[in-house]
FIPA-774728 format. One record per residue (C-alpha): residue number from 1; residue in one letter; x negated, y, z negated. Coordinates in pm, whole numbers, plus 50000, padded with zeros to 5 digits. Layout:
% FIPA-774728
<i NUM aa a east X north Y up Z> .
...
END
This chain:
% FIPA-774728
<i 1 aa x east 37847 north 63484 up 67770> .
<i 2 aa x east 37802 north 63314 up 68090> .
<i 3 aa x east 37704 north 63022 up 67914> .
<i 4 aa x east 38001 north 63058 up 67671> .
<i 5 aa x east 38275 north 63088 up 67960> .
<i 6 aa x east 38151 north 62751 up 68118> .
<i 7 aa x east 38223 north 62597 up 67758> .
<i 8 aa x east 38531 north 62739 up 67743> .
<i 9 aa x east 38602 north 62531 up 68114> .
<i 10 aa x east 38437 north 62215 up 67981> .
<i 11 aa x east 38665 north 62222 up 67679> .
<i 12 aa x east 38974 north 62362 up 67937> .
<i 13 aa x east 38899 north 62125 up 68219> .
<i 14 aa x east 38906 north 61812 up 67892> .
<i 15 aa x east 39156 north 61939 up 67699> .
<i 16 aa x east 39358 north 61943 up 67974> .
<i 17 aa x east 39317 north 61578 up 68060> .
<i 18 aa x east 39524 north 61469 up 67781> .
<i 19 aa x east 39850 north 61507 up 67920> .
<i 20 aa x east 39728 north 61338 up 68219> .
<i 21 aa x east 39564 north 61090 up 67988> .
<i 22 aa x east 39883 north 60995 up 67795> .
<i 23 aa x east 40155 north 60958 up 68010> .
<i 24 aa x east 39896 north 60741 up 68235> .
<i 25 aa x east 39906 north 60506 up 67853> .
<i 26 aa x east 40328 north 60544 up 67899> .
<i 27 aa x east 40292 north 60451 up 68278> .
<i 28 aa x east 40079 north 60148 up 68273> .
<i 29 aa x east 40259 north 60011 up 67899> .
<i 30 aa x east 40616 north 60042 up 67941> .
<i 31 aa x east 40792 north 59745 up 68062> .
<i 32 aa x east 41080 north 59737 up 68206> .
<i 33 aa x east 41297 north 59600 up 67917> .
<i 34 aa x east 41162 north 59855 up 67636> .
<i 35 aa x east 41456 north 60020 up 67488> .
<i 36 aa x east 41376 north 60400 up 67624> .
<i 37 aa x east 41618 north 60526 up 67364> .
<i 38 aa x east 41418 north 60443 up 67054> .
<i 39 aa x east 41093 north 60500 up 67263> .
<i 40 aa x east 41161 north 60840 up 67309> .
<i 41 aa x east 41363 north 60942 up 66988> .
<i 42 aa x east 41049 north 60860 up 66900> .
<i 43 aa x east 40837 north 61058 up 67108> .
<i 44 aa x east 41040 north 61364 up 67034> .
<i 45 aa x east 41036 north 61284 up 66638> .
<i 46 aa x east 40658 north 61293 up 66631> .
<i 47 aa x east 40635 north 61602 up 66854> .
<i 48 aa x east 40855 north 61753 up 66613> .
<i 49 aa x east 40704 north 61573 up 66287> .
<i 50 aa x east 40340 north 61684 up 66449> .
<i 51 aa x east 40452 north 62093 up 66426> .
<i 52 aa x east 40498 north 62104 up 66082> .
<i 53 aa x east 40221 north 62291 up 65917> .
<i 54 aa x east 40145 north 62082 up 65583> .
<i 55 aa x east 39978 north 62312 up 65285> .
<i 56 aa x east 39641 north 62192 up 65259> .
<i 57 aa x east 39341 north 62270 up 64970> .
<i 58 aa x east 39036 north 62175 up 65144> .
<i 59 aa x east 38944 north 62277 up 65497> .
<i 60 aa x east 39104 north 62051 up 65660> .
<i 61 aa x east 39445 north 61970 up 65742> .
<i 62 aa x east 39694 north 61713 up 65764> .
<i 63 aa x east 39943 north 61660 up 66071> .
<i 64 aa x east 40384 north 61618 up 65958> .
<i 65 aa x east 40322 north 61355 up 66241> .
<i 66 aa x east 40220 north 61095 up 65977> .
<i 67 aa x east 40560 north 61000 up 65872> .
<i 68 aa x east 40668 north 60925 up 66214> .
<i 69 aa x east 40320 north 60694 up 66215> .
<i 70 aa x east 40397 north 60578 up 65943> .
<i 71 aa x east 40770 north 60452 up 65966> .
<i 72 aa x east 40805 north 60340 up 66308> .
<i 73 aa x east 40549 north 59965 up 66174> .
<i 74 aa x east 40849 north 59929 up 65906> .
<i 75 aa x east 41127 north 59979 up 66112> .
<i 76 aa x east 41346 north 59683 up 66155> .
<i 77 aa x east 41721 north 59511 up 66173> .
<i 78 aa x east 41809 north 59260 up 65910> .
<i 79 aa x east 41862 north 58991 up 66189> .
<i 80 aa x east 41657 north 59111 up 66505> .
<i 81 aa x east 41298 north 59169 up 66317> .
<i 82 aa x east 41066 north 59419 up 66413> .
<i 83 aa x east 41237 north 59712 up 66643> .
<i 84 aa x east 40849 north 59815 up 66755> .
<i 85 aa x east 40581 north 59591 up 66917> .
<i 86 aa x east 40227 north 59709 up 66880> .
<i 87 aa x east 40213 north 59786 up 67283> .
<i 88 aa x east 40574 north 59977 up 67227> .
<i 89 aa x east 40391 north 60188 up 66939> .
<i 90 aa x east 40118 north 60319 up 67146> .
<i 91 aa x east 40369 north 60419 up 67383> .
<i 92 aa x east 40569 north 60661 up 67180> .
<i 93 aa x east 40268 north 60739 up 66983> .
<i 94 aa x east 40122 north 60792 up 67360> .
<i 95 aa x east 40410 north 60973 up 67449> .
<i 96 aa x east 40460 north 61223 up 67198> .
<i 97 aa x east 40039 north 61342 up 67211> .
<i 98 aa x east 40126 north 61432 up 67508> .
<i 99 aa x east 40450 north 61648 up 67396> .
<i 100 aa x east 40260 north 61803 up 67137> .
<i 101 aa x east 39943 north 61875 up 67359> .
<i 102 aa x east 40241 north 62048 up 67605> .
<i 103 aa x east 40347 north 62291 up 67362> .
<i 104 aa x east 40071 north 62388 up 67164> .
<i 105 aa x east 39909 north 62501 up 67520> .
<i 106 aa x east 40229 north 62648 up 67618> .
<i 107 aa x east 40206 north 62848 up 67271> .
<i 108 aa x east 39879 north 62965 up 67343> .
<i 109 aa x east 39707 north 62786 up 67077> .
<i 110 aa x east 39328 north 62786 up 67151> .
<i 111 aa x east 39179 north 62494 up 67361> .
<i 112 aa x east 38909 north 62390 up 67169> .
<i 113 aa x east 39200 north 62301 up 66873> .
<i 114 aa x east 39392 north 62118 up 67059> .
<i 115 aa x east 39156 north 61908 up 67153> .
<i 116 aa x east 38977 north 61838 up 66767> .
<i 117 aa x east 39368 north 61845 up 66707> .
<i 118 aa x east 39438 north 61551 up 66981> .
<i 119 aa x east 39130 north 61371 up 66877> .
<i 120 aa x east 39150 north 61408 up 66535> .
<i 121 aa x east 39517 north 61262 up 66533> .
<i 122 aa x east 39466 north 61000 up 66836> .
<i 123 aa x east 39159 north 60885 up 66609> .
<i 124 aa x east 39369 north 60818 up 66266> .
<i 125 aa x east 39703 north 60726 up 66418> .
<i 126 aa x east 39522 north 60414 up 66590> .
<i 127 aa x east 39328 north 60376 up 66308> .
<i 128 aa x east 39620 north 60326 up 66100> .
<i 129 aa x east 39815 north 60097 up 66340> .
<i 130 aa x east 39491 north 59907 up 66480> .
<i 131 aa x east 39493 north 59822 up 66087> .
<i 132 aa x east 39854 north 59754 up 66084> .
<i 133 aa x east 39876 north 59518 up 66364> .
<i 134 aa x east 39541 north 59280 up 66245> .
<i 135 aa x east 39651 north 59254 up 65928> .
<i 136 aa x east 40007 north 59150 up 66031> .
<i 137 aa x east 39870 north 58920 up 66199> .
<i 138 aa x east 39682 north 58811 up 65998> .
<i 139 aa x east 39910 north 58731 up 65646> .
<i 140 aa x east 40177 north 58468 up 65776> .
<i 141 aa x east 40531 north 58586 up 65675> .
<i 142 aa x east 40525 north 58318 up 65379> .
<i 143 aa x east 40231 north 58474 up 65237> .
<i 144 aa x east 40351 north 58685 up 64932> .
<i 145 aa x east 40616 north 58817 up 65093> .
<i 146 aa x east 40726 north 59054 up 64775> .
<i 147 aa x east 40356 north 59255 up 64793> .
<i 148 aa x east 40338 north 59174 up 65222> .
<i 149 aa x east 40499 north 59497 up 65294> .
<i 150 aa x east 40304 north 59694 up 64986> .
<i 151 aa x east 39936 north 59547 up 65120> .
<i 152 aa x east 40013 north 59596 up 65511> .
<i 153 aa x east 40092 north 59990 up 65395> .
<i 154 aa x east 39753 north 60000 up 65168> .
<i 155 aa x east 39578 north 59850 up 65434> .
<i 156 aa x east 39722 north 60112 up 65710> .
<i 157 aa x east 39726 north 60400 up 65485> .
<i 158 aa x east 39340 north 60318 up 65380> .
<i 159 aa x east 39224 north 60292 up 65762> .
<i 160 aa x east 39420 north 60596 up 65856> .
<i 161 aa x east 39218 north 60833 up 65606> .
<i 162 aa x east 38906 north 60692 up 65664> .
<i 163 aa x east 38983 north 60728 up 66050> .
<i 164 aa x east 39071 north 61144 up 65951> .
<i 165 aa x east 38757 north 61238 up 65707> .
<i 166 aa x east 38503 north 61082 up 65965> .
<i 167 aa x east 38661 north 61188 up 66319> .
<i 168 aa x east 38661 north 61524 up 66138> .
<i 169 aa x east 38363 north 61557 up 65988> .
<i 170 aa x east 38190 north 61429 up 66313> .
<i 171 aa x east 38360 north 61710 up 66530> .
<i 172 aa x east 38277 north 61945 up 66288> .
<i 173 aa x east 37936 north 61922 up 66248> .
<i 174 aa x east 37813 north 61580 up 66479> .
<i 175 aa x east 37640 north 61316 up 66389> .
<i 176 aa x east 37352 north 61520 up 66275> .
<i 177 aa x east 37313 north 61607 up 65882> .
<i 178 aa x east 37456 north 61430 up 65689> .
<i 179 aa x east 37533 north 61720 up 65333> .
<i 180 aa x east 37763 north 61890 up 65516> .
<i 181 aa x east 37929 north 61538 up 65629> .
<i 182 aa x east 37946 north 61473 up 65292> .
<i 183 aa x east 38048 north 61764 up 65198> .
<i 184 aa x east 38402 north 61719 up 65462> .
<i 185 aa x east 38490 north 61396 up 65417> .
<i 186 aa x east 38469 north 61469 up 65009> .
<i 187 aa x east 38662 north 61821 up 65098> .
<i 188 aa x east 38895 north 61664 up 65265> .
<i 189 aa x east 38933 north 61362 up 64962> .
<i 190 aa x east 39085 north 61633 up 64783> .
<i 191 aa x east 39398 north 61616 up 64954> .
<i 192 aa x east 39426 north 61267 up 64908> .
<i 193 aa x east 39732 north 61320 up 64731> .
<i 194 aa x east 39879 north 61505 up 65031> .
<i 195 aa x east 39798 north 61246 up 65259> .
<i 196 aa x east 39935 north 60948 up 65078> .
<i 197 aa x east 40325 north 61206 up 64998> .
<i 198 aa x east 40288 north 61227 up 65395> .
<i 199 aa x east 40202 north 60855 up 65473> .
<i 200 aa x east 40434 north 60726 up 65157> .
<i 201 aa x east 40719 north 60906 up 65331> .
<i 202 aa x east 40727 north 60771 up 65596> .
<i 203 aa x east 40717 north 60438 up 65572> .
<i 204 aa x east 40981 north 60465 up 65244> .
<i 205 aa x east 41245 north 60542 up 65537> .
<i 206 aa x east 41081 north 60201 up 65748> .
<i 207 aa x east 41112 north 59980 up 65509> .
<i 208 aa x east 41440 north 60141 up 65414> .
<i 209 aa x east 41616 north 60117 up 65646> .
<i 210 aa x east 41641 north 59800 up 65766> .
<i 211 aa x east 41884 north 59779 up 65448> .
<i 212 aa x east 42102 north 60127 up 65433> .
<i 213 aa x east 42063 north 60220 up 65823> .
<i 214 aa x east 41997 north 60592 up 65869> .
<i 215 aa x east 42041 north 60705 up 65554> .
<i 216 aa x east 41694 north 60633 up 65474> .
<i 217 aa x east 41608 north 60952 up 65620> .
<i 218 aa x east 41744 north 61156 up 65343> .
<i 219 aa x east 41586 north 60891 up 65061> .
<i 220 aa x east 41281 north 60996 up 65219> .
<i 221 aa x east 41262 north 61346 up 65306> .
<i 222 aa x east 41430 north 61436 up 64896> .
<i 223 aa x east 41062 north 61308 up 64770> .
<i 224 aa x east 40867 north 61484 up 65060> .
<i 225 aa x east 41052 north 61763 up 65000> .
<i 226 aa x east 40990 north 61793 up 64671> .
<i 227 aa x east 40609 north 61720 up 64730> .
<i 228 aa x east 40603 north 61951 up 65001> .
<i 229 aa x east 40761 north 62298 up 64832> .
<i 230 aa x east 40490 north 62232 up 64501> .
<i 231 aa x east 40176 north 62196 up 64765> .
<i 232 aa x east 40233 north 62481 up 64913> .
<i 233 aa x east 40318 north 62697 up 64590> .
<i 234 aa x east 39962 north 62549 up 64515> .
<i 235 aa x east 39801 north 62645 up 64787> .
<i 236 aa x east 39976 north 62950 up 64754> .
<i 237 aa x east 39808 north 63068 up 64412> .
<i 238 aa x east 39507 north 62932 up 64514> .
<i 239 aa x east 39476 north 63190 up 64814> .
<i 240 aa x east 39613 north 63459 up 64585> .
<i 241 aa x east 39352 north 63353 up 64344> .
<i 242 aa x east 39094 north 63398 up 64638> .
<i 243 aa x east 39232 north 63721 up 64763> .
<i 244 aa x east 39167 north 63870 up 64369> .
<i 245 aa x east 38877 north 63746 up 64409> .
<i 246 aa x east 38744 north 63958 up 64686> .
<i 247 aa x east 38888 north 64261 up 64549> .
<i 248 aa x east 38694 north 64253 up 64247> .
<i 249 aa x east 38389 north 64177 up 64469> .
<i 250 aa x east 38463 north 64547 up 64566> .
<i 251 aa x east 38463 north 64723 up 64346> .
<i 252 aa x east 38090 north 64807 up 64286> .
<i 253 aa x east 38088 north 64833 up 64649> .
<i 254 aa x east 38333 north 65107 up 64637> .
<i 255 aa x east 38186 north 65276 up 64322> .
<i 256 aa x east 37905 north 65266 up 64561> .
<i 257 aa x east 37624 north 65055 up 64359> .
<i 258 aa x east 37614 north 64814 up 64651> .
<i 259 aa x east 37678 north 64823 up 65060> .
<i 260 aa x east 37986 north 64788 up 65220> .
<i 261 aa x east 38057 north 64437 up 65272> .
<i 262 aa x east 37762 north 64267 up 65045> .
<i 263 aa x east 37992 north 64030 up 64856> .
<i 264 aa x east 38115 north 63910 up 65119> .
<i 265 aa x east 37823 north 63797 up 65381> .
<i 266 aa x east 37695 north 63681 up 65013> .
<i 267 aa x east 37944 north 63436 up 64967> .
<i 268 aa x east 37996 north 63310 up 65355> .
<i 269 aa x east 37627 north 63249 up 65346> .
<i 270 aa x east 37599 north 63095 up 65042> .
<i 271 aa x east 37922 north 62860 up 65151> .
<i 272 aa x east 37744 north 62735 up 65457> .
<i 273 aa x east 37378 north 62653 up 65261> .
<i 274 aa x east 37631 north 62497 up 64987> .
<i 275 aa x east 37762 north 62289 up 65254> .
<i 276 aa x east 37468 north 62188 up 65398> .
<i 277 aa x east 37313 north 62120 up 65135> .
<i 278 aa x east 37623 north 61833 up 65063> .
<i 279 aa x east 37746 north 61975 up 64780> .
<i 280 aa x east 38068 north 61855 up 64605> .
<i 281 aa x east 38387 north 62098 up 64722> .
<i 282 aa x east 38439 north 62251 up 64358> .
<i 283 aa x east 38113 north 62253 up 64337> .
<i 284 aa x east 38121 north 62530 up 64679> .
<i 285 aa x east 38394 north 62666 up 64476> .
<i 286 aa x east 38189 north 62771 up 64195> .
<i 287 aa x east 37916 north 62876 up 64466> .
<i 288 aa x east 38159 north 63143 up 64725> .
<i 289 aa x east 38310 north 63255 up 64374> .
<i 290 aa x east 37944 north 63312 up 64162> .
<i 291 aa x east 37821 north 63526 up 64510> .
<i 292 aa x east 38161 north 63734 up 64504> .
<i 293 aa x east 38125 north 63856 up 64209> .
<i 294 aa x east 37783 north 63840 up 64108> .
<i 295 aa x east 37710 north 64253 up 64153> .
<i 296 aa x east 38025 north 64245 up 63891> .
<i 297 aa x east 37783 north 64385 up 63641> .
<i 298 aa x east 37678 north 64690 up 63781> .
<i 299 aa x east 38030 north 64883 up 63726> .
<i 300 aa x east 37835 north 64903 up 63349> .
<i 301 aa x east 37652 north 65162 up 63573> .
<i 302 aa x east 37901 north 65454 up 63563> .
<i 303 aa x east 37853 north 65488 up 63159> .
<i 304 aa x east 37604 north 65740 up 63071> .
<i 305 aa x east 37487 north 65559 up 62760> .
<i 306 aa x east 37369 north 65250 up 62991> .
<i 307 aa x east 37166 north 65455 up 63206> .
<i 308 aa x east 37008 north 65623 up 62970> .
<i 309 aa x east 36871 north 65304 up 62783> .
<i 310 aa x east 36757 north 65183 up 63086> .
<i 311 aa x east 36879 north 64849 up 63239> .
<i 312 aa x east 36694 north 64522 up 63371> .
<i 313 aa x east 36831 north 64300 up 63579> .
<i 314 aa x east 36917 north 64023 up 63394> .
<i 315 aa x east 37124 north 64284 up 63195> .
<i 316 aa x east 37338 north 64284 up 63502> .
<i 317 aa x east 37369 north 63987 up 63534> .
<i 318 aa x east 37413 north 63954 up 63186> .
<i 319 aa x east 37741 north 64178 up 63170> .
<i 320 aa x east 37848 north 64028 up 63478> .
<i 321 aa x east 37922 north 63725 up 63263> .
<i 322 aa x east 38052 north 63865 up 62991> .
<i 323 aa x east 38301 north 64032 up 63259> .
<i 324 aa x east 38393 north 63738 up 63464> .
<i 325 aa x east 38398 north 63478 up 63071> .
<i 326 aa x east 38709 north 63702 up 62973> .
<i 327 aa x east 38842 north 63394 up 63241> .
<i 328 aa x east 38829 north 63058 up 63142> .
<i 329 aa x east 38883 north 62894 up 63439> .
<i 330 aa x east 38575 north 63134 up 63575> .
<i 331 aa x east 38351 north 63017 up 63253> .
<i 332 aa x east 38122 north 62817 up 63485> .
<i 333 aa x east 38154 north 63127 up 63763> .
<i 334 aa x east 38016 north 63305 up 63483> .
<i 335 aa x east 37768 north 63068 up 63409> .
<i 336 aa x east 37615 north 63136 up 63725> .
<i 337 aa x east 37640 north 63510 up 63742> .
<i 338 aa x east 37407 north 63468 up 63402> .
<i 339 aa x east 37119 north 63311 up 63564> .
<i 340 aa x east 37131 north 63421 up 63951> .
<i 341 aa x east 36833 north 63692 up 63881> .
<i 342 aa x east 36600 north 63412 up 63749> .
<i 343 aa x east 36327 north 63353 up 63959> .
<i 344 aa x east 36322 north 62974 up 64090> .
<i 345 aa x east 35965 north 62874 up 63923> .
<i 346 aa x east 35779 north 63009 up 63665> .
<i 347 aa x east 35342 north 63045 up 63646> .
<i 348 aa x east 35253 north 62674 up 63501> .
<i 349 aa x east 35589 north 62536 up 63601> .
<i 350 aa x east 35671 north 62371 up 63887> .
<i 351 aa x east 36037 north 62407 up 63845> .
<i 352 aa x east 36292 north 62621 up 63632> .
<i 353 aa x east 36515 north 62277 up 63641> .
<i 354 aa x east 36753 north 62437 up 63346> .
<i 355 aa x east 36876 north 62741 up 63637> .
<i 356 aa x east 37147 north 62574 up 63867> .
<i 357 aa x east 37131 north 62530 up 64229> .
<i 358 aa x east 37432 north 62765 up 64259> .
<i 359 aa x east 37254 north 63063 up 64124> .
<i 360 aa x east 36968 north 62953 up 64320> .
<i 361 aa x east 37198 north 63069 up 64640> .
<i 362 aa x east 37376 north 63281 up 64520> .
<i 363 aa x east 37006 north 63469 up 64473> .
<i 364 aa x east 36859 north 63384 up 64791> .
<i 365 aa x east 37152 north 63428 up 65031> .
<i 366 aa x east 37198 north 63780 up 64819> .
<i 367 aa x east 36839 north 63889 up 64833> .
<i 368 aa x east 36944 north 63827 up 65279> .
<i 369 aa x east 37123 north 64057 up 65269> .
<i 370 aa x east 36993 north 64313 up 65073> .
<i 371 aa x east 36760 north 64299 up 65348> .
<i 372 aa x east 36889 north 64319 up 65676> .
<i 373 aa x east 37204 north 64514 up 65587> .
<i 374 aa x east 37007 north 64781 up 65321> .
<i 375 aa x east 36703 north 64744 up 65403> .
<i 376 aa x east 36748 north 64709 up 65798> .
<i 377 aa x east 36518 north 64412 up 65831> .
<i 378 aa x east 36580 north 64173 up 66134> .
<i 379 aa x east 36652 north 63806 up 66049> .
<i 380 aa x east 36310 north 63642 up 66093> .
<i 381 aa x east 36198 north 63992 up 65891> .
<i 382 aa x east 36383 north 63912 up 65620> .
<i 383 aa x east 36352 north 63482 up 65642> .
<i 384 aa x east 35947 north 63614 up 65630> .
<i 385 aa x east 36030 north 63816 up 65317> .
<i 386 aa x east 36219 north 63525 up 65169> .
<i 387 aa x east 35931 north 63251 up 65254> .
<i 388 aa x east 35638 north 63473 up 65037> .
<i 389 aa x east 35852 north 63534 up 64759> .
<i 390 aa x east 35951 north 63131 up 64794> .
<i 391 aa x east 35605 north 63094 up 64539> .
<i 392 aa x east 35836 north 63214 up 64193> .
<i 393 aa x east 36105 north 63390 up 64264> .
<i 394 aa x east 36310 north 63183 up 64538> .
<i 395 aa x east 36358 north 62823 up 64609> .
<i 396 aa x east 36155 north 62683 up 64868> .
<i 397 aa x east 36401 north 62432 up 64975> .
<i 398 aa x east 36685 north 62638 up 64959> .
<i 399 aa x east 36505 north 62856 up 65168> .
<i 400 aa x east 36435 north 62623 up 65439> .
<i 401 aa x east 36765 north 62515 up 65394> .
<i 402 aa x east 36934 north 62892 up 65503> .
<i 403 aa x east 36671 north 62907 up 65809> .
<i 404 aa x east 36805 north 62617 up 65944> .
<i 405 aa x east 37172 north 62743 up 65891> .
<i 406 aa x east 37028 north 63045 up 66076> .
<i 407 aa x east 36862 north 62869 up 66327> .
<i 408 aa x east 37163 north 62676 up 66404> .
<i 409 aa x east 37381 north 63024 up 66478> .
<i 410 aa x east 37148 north 63188 up 66722> .
<i 411 aa x east 37036 north 63438 up 66424> .
<i 412 aa x east 36630 north 63330 up 66452> .
<i 413 aa x east 36672 north 63335 up 66835> .
<i 414 aa x east 36806 north 63678 up 66885> .
<i 415 aa x east 36570 north 63842 up 66616> .
<i 416 aa x east 36185 north 63748 up 66831> .
<i 417 aa x east 36148 north 64002 up 67116> .
<i 418 aa x east 36137 north 63869 up 67464> .
<i 419 aa x east 35791 north 63903 up 67585> .
END
């Protein structure tokens, strides 16, 4: 407990340096001739936009601040040219980040969330503006004038997106473990349409401002408003779908065929393993749904005729697959459930390569949870049981990955008795 309190104090201290550092940047870079009204207005607009919750299908999220960051490099006047110099952009951005920190801290957000959010946004916004400055400096004003803005936007947007992906992956999984970082990068890429709608709307406002003034605001806001609504409906539908899966997963538990919470615990652990193994986000979703529903076939055991005839684990898996297969969207999940009882390898065969990796993950995680929750084994004892079964039943690579995940969580260390 003392160690966690010490870590929390360090997080708070490091996070508290954010507004101090950003104010220092503003003071150091601000010049007497700067237009404070424009700089302050952009900082305030950035702060308000950063509070916008942008719907996201992945496990990361984009800030509405991209609307402002992507606009300010393109804002110009017909006679005087660009309104902001690179230095003024940094000043406005630093002031906006400081205000955002103050608001988030005042409303009680966790300091770890405030700190990671700042690091992600600062690196991503910085990459966007740095790419814009570099490319605009390298391209002469006469170079393809009709395409210059498009080239500036494309390179800057790409740099900002890469900055978001890389920083998110490093902050969440560190510098070790390619699989989790690859997964998070691909998961972030699933929301590329969200990111593009943000930066495109901001750039549209900046480019149109020089021609039509503030009428550019509704021009840019209207298409993004429609996109935002579509993203919200998609995320809500996805959340409802997952909640439905979790509700269905409780049916065998309510019927008394599995231990309460078994499906949820198996799914949580299976997702962690799938991420560690570097599976694609769509495959991770399949693993999660299959883990939630892997025992759904047990509801057939309520039929007296089934009990009289007898059944095997293969029968339960087949019944579950048939139930799930009634929904075309879950057909792949049904295939995983059908195969999740099969052994990793058969006698005389090195590996049953036709058994999906997802099915092997579900099998290992289900067996681990049954050992710890139903049989009362400690995590270390459950792992030893899995290691012994890895000769035929369980994939040794997946068992090793499970051990790595549990060891990183400290579950195995807590299971070792102190001498």
